[in-house]
PAZAPA-4460 file (N, C-alpha, C; in steps of 0.05 Angstrom, whole numbers, plus 32768, in hexadecimal, padded with zeros to 4 digits):
% residues 108
    n_x    n_y    n_z   ca_x   ca_y   ca_z    c_x    c_y    c_z   seq   type   mol
   8011   7FE8   8000   8000   8000   8000   8012   8019   8000     1      M     A
   8009   802D   7FF2   8019   8046   7FF0   8016   8057   8009     2      S     A
   8024   806D   800A   8023   8080   8020   8007   808A   8024     3      D     A
   7FFC   8089   803C   7FE0   8091   8041   7FDC   80AF   8040     4      P     A
   7FF1   80BF   803E   7FEF   80DC   803D   7FE4   80E4   8022     5      R     A
   7FD2   80F7   8022   7FC7   8101   8009   7FCD   811F   8007     6      L     A
   7FD0   8127   7FEE   7FD4   8144   7FE9   7FB9   8152   7FEA     7      E     A
   7FB8   8168   7FF8   7F9F   8177   7FFB   7FA0   818F   7FE9     8      I     A
   7F8C   8192   7FD7   7F8A   81A9   7FC6   7F70   81B7   7FCC     9      Q     A
   7F72   81D1   7FD2   7F5A   81E0   7FD8   7F4C   81E6   7FBE    10      M     A
   7F31   81E8   7FBF   7F21   81ED   7FA8   7F16   8209   7FA7    11      L     A
   7F12   8213   7F8F   7F04   822D   7F8A   7F11   8244   7F9A    12      H     A
   7F02   8251   7FAB   7F0C   8269   7FBA   7F13   8262   7FD7    13      D     A
   7F19   8249   7FDD   7F1E   8241   7FF9   7F3C   8245   7FFF    14      R     A
   7F40   824C   8019   7F5B   8250   8023   7F5F   823F   803C    15      V     A
   7F75   8231   803E   7F7C   8220   8055   7F8F   8230   8067    16      L     A
   7F87   8236   8080   7F97   8247   8091   7F9E   8238   80AB    17      V     A
   7FB7   823A   80B3   7FC0   822F   80CD   7FC0   8246   80E1    18      C     A
   7FAE   8245   80F5   7FAD   825B   8108   7FC7   825F   8117    19      P     A
   7FCE   8278   811C   7FE6   827E   812C   7FDF   8278   8148    20      T     A
   7FF1   8269   8156   7FEB   8263   8172   7FE7   827C   8183    21      P     A
   7FD3   827A   8195   7FCD   8291   81A7   7FE5   8298   81B8    22      G     A
   7FE7   82B1   81BF   7FFD   82BA   81CF   7FF8   82B7   81ED    23      E     A
   7FE2   82AA   81F4   7FDC   82A7   8210   7FD1   82C1   821B    24      G     A
   7FDA   82C8   8233   7FCF   82E1   823F   7FDB   82F9   8230    25      E     A
   7FCC   830E   8230   7FD5   8326   8223   7FCF   833E   8234    26      R     A
   7FDA   8355   822E   7FD6   836D   823E   7FC8   8382   822D    27      R     A
   7FB4   838F   8238   7FA5   83A4   822A   7FB7   83BD   8229    28      S     A
   7FAE   83D0   821A   7FBD   83E9   8218   7FBD   83F8   8232    29      T     A
   7FA9   83F3   8243   7FA8   8400   825E   7FB8   83F1   8273    30      G     A
   7FC5   83DA   826B   7FD5   83CB   827E   7FC7   83B4   828C    31      G     A
   7FAE   83AF   8285   7F9F   839A   8292   7FA7   837F   8285    32      I     A
   7FAD   836B   8296   7FB4   8350   828C   7F9A   8341   8285    33      V     A
   7F99   8337   826C   7F81   8328   8263   7F8A   830B   8261    34      I     A
   7F7F   82F9   8271   7F88   82DD   8270   7F80   82CF   8256    35      P     A
   7F8E   82BA   824F   7F89   82AB   8236   7F6D   829F   8236    36      A     A
   7F62   829A   824E   7F48   828D   824F   7F31   82A0   824A    37      T     A
   7F36   82BA   824A   7F21   82CE   8244   7F1C   82CE   8226    38      A     A
   7F03   82CC   821F   7EFC   82CB   8203   7EF1   82E6   81FA    39      S     A
   7EFA   82EF   81E3   7EF0   8307   81D7   7EE1   82FF   81BE    40      V     A
   7EC7   8305   81BD   7EB7   82FA   81A8   7EBD   8305   818C    41      S     A
   7EC5   831E   818A   7EC9   832A   8170   7EE7   832D   8169    42      K     A
   7EF8   831E   8176   7F15   8320   8171   7F1C   8310   8158    43      R     A
   7F2C   831C   8146   7F35   830F   812E   7F4E   82FF   8134    44      L     A
   7F55   82EC   8123   7F6C   82DB   8127   7F7F   82DC   810F    45      A     A
   7F99   82D7   8114   7FAD   82D6   80FF   7FB3   82B9   80F9    46      W     A
   7FBA   82B3   80E0   7FC2   8299   80D8   7FD3   829A   80BF    47      G     A
   7FDF   8283   80B9   7FF1   8281   80A1   7FE3   826F   808C    48      E     A
   7FE3   8279   8074   7FD6   826A   805E   7FE7   8252   8056    49      V     A
   7FDB   823A   8055   7FE9   8222   804E   7FDF   8216   8034    50      H     A
   7FC9   8221   8029   7FBE   8217   8010   7FA9   822A   8005    51      G     A
   7FA7   822C   7FEA   7F93   823D   7FDD   7F87   822E   7FC6    52      T     A
   7F6E   8235   7FC1   7F60   822A   7FA9   7F68   8239   7F90    53      G     A
   7F5F   822F   7F79   7F68   823B   7F60   7F5A   8255   7F59    54      N     A
   7F45   825D   7F68   7F38   8277   7F63   7F41   828C   7F78    55      H     A
   7F53   8286   7F89   7F5D   829A   7F9D   7F70   82AD   7F8F    56      V     A
   7F6B   82C7   7F92   7F7B   82DB   7F83   7F8E   82EC   7F94    57      R     A
   7F87   82F0   7FAE   7F97   8304   7FBC   7FAA   82F9   7FD1    58      T     A
   7FA8   82E0   7FD8   7FBB   82D4   7FEC   7FC9   82BC   7FE0    59      V     A
   7FE0   82B6   7FEB   7FEF   829E   7FE2   7FF9   828F   7FFA    60      K     A
   8003   8277   7FF6   800E   8267   800B   8024   8275   8019    61      V     A
   8024   8276   8033   8039   8283   8043   8030   829F   804D    62      G     A
   801A   82AA   8042   8011   82C4   804B   8006   82C2   8067    63      D     A
   8008   82D8   8076   7FFB   82DA   8090   7FE1   82EA   808D    64      R     A
   7FCB   82DE   8095   7FB1   82EA   8091   7FA1   82ED   80AB    65      V     A
   7F8F   8300   80AA   7F7D   8306   80C1   7F61   82FD   80BA    66      L     A
   7F54   82EE   80CB   7F3A   82E3   80C6   7F29   82E3   80DF    67      Y     A
   7F0F   82E1   80DC   7EFC   82DF   80F2   7EFB   82C2   80FB    68      G     A
   7F00   82BC   8115   7F00   82A1   811E   7EE5   8293   811D    69      P     A
   7ED0   82A1   8119   7EB5   8295   8117   7EAD   828F   80FB    70      D     A
   7EBC   8298   80E7   7EB5   8296   80CB   7EC2   827E   80BC    71      D     A
   7EC7   8268   80C9   7ED7   8253   80BC   7ECE   8237   80C5    72      H     A
   7ED9   8224   80B7   7ED6   8208   80BE   7EF1   81FD   80C6    73      A     A
   7EF2   81ED   80DA   7F0C   81E2   80E4   7F10   81C6   80DA    74      E     A
   7F2A   81BF   80D6   7F31   81A4   80CE   7F4C   819D   80DA    75      V     A
   7F50   8184   80E1   7F6A   817C   80EC   7F77   8169   80D8    76      E     A
   7F90   816F   80D1   7FA0   8160   80BE   7FBA   8159   80CB    77      I     A
   7FC0   813F   80CE   7FD9   8135   80DA   7FDE   8142   80F5    78      D     A
   7FC9   8146   8105   7FCC   8151   8120   7FCE   816F   8121    79      G     A
   7FCC   817D   810B   7FCD   819A   810A   7FB2   81A5   8103    80      T     A
   7FA9   81B9   8112   7F8E   81C5   810C   7F91   81DB   80F7    81      S     A
   7F7F   81DB   80E4   7F7D   81EF   80CF   7F61   81F9   80CE    82      Y     A
   7F5D   8211   80C1   7F43   821B   80BC   7F3F   821F   809E    83      V     A
   7F27   821A   8094   7F21   821D   8078   7F0F   8236   8075    84      V     A
   7F17   8249   8065   7F08   8261   8061   7F04   8267   8043    85      L     A
   7EF1   8277   803D   7EEF   8283   8022   7F01   829B   8022    86      R     A
   7F0C   82A1   800A   7F1E   82B8   8008   7F10   82D2   8012    87      E     A
   7EF6   82D5   800C   7EE8   82ED   8014   7EE5   82F0   8032    88      R     A
   7EEA   82DA   8042   7EE8   82DB   805F   7F02   82E5   806C    89      D     A
   7F17   82E9   805C   7F30   82F4   8067   7F2D   8312   8069    90      L     A
   7F37   831D   807F   7F35   833A   8084   7F4E   8349   807C    91      H     A
   7F65   833D   807D   7F7E   834B   8077   7F94   8337   8071    92      A     A
   7FA9   8340   8063   7FC1   8331   805D   7FD8   8341   8067    93      V     A
   7FEA   8336   8077   8002   8344   8080   8018   8340   806C    94      A     A
   8025   8356   8064   803A   8353   8050   8053   8360   805A    95      S     A
   8069   8356   804F   8084   8361   8056   8088   837C   8049    96      E     A
   8080   837E   8030   8085   8396   8020   806D   83A9   8021    97      K     A
   8072   83C1   802B   805C   83D5   802C   8061   83EA   8016    98      I     A
   804E   83ED   8005   8050   8401   7FF0   8045   841B   7FFB    99      E     A
   8052   8432   7FF5   804A   844B   8001   802E   8455   7FF8   100      P     A
   8025   844C   7FE1   800B   8456   7FD7   7FF3   8445   7FDE   101      T     A
   7FF8   842F   7FEB   7FE1   841D   7FF2   7FE3   8414   800F   102      S     A
   7FCE   8408   8019   7FCE   83FD   8033   7FC4   8411   8048   103      G     A
   7FC4   8408   8061   7FB9   8419   8076   7FCF   8428   8085   104      T     A
   7FE8   8420   8081   7FFE   842D   808F   8003   8420   80AB   105      G     A
   7FF5   840A   80B0   7FF9   83FC   80C9   800E   83E7   80C6   106      L     A
   801E   83E3   80DB   8034   83D0   80DA   8031   83BD   80F2   107      Y     A
   8037   83A4   80EE   8036   8390   8104   8051   838C   810F   108      L     A
***
């Protein structure tokens, strides 16, 4: 029997994202410590793109993207959790190169 591993190809406008691990507790701008167990309902999450469908136009494998944690389906592949999103459900893409005539001027 051959290797049981299969190649996964995303279809249409789907994007496979590996969520960035949470940083645990964090500190607000006022200095208040917020524990990792506190849930914020409207907080967006960062992740790294691991696969794209053939109709995805604005992101590529390796990009860091911002998405809503409630707008996705989860899947586990070889012990790693991923989320499957439509390209339109992505809110932002972090890029290394900032062009002076475009973007918001925000830096991470």
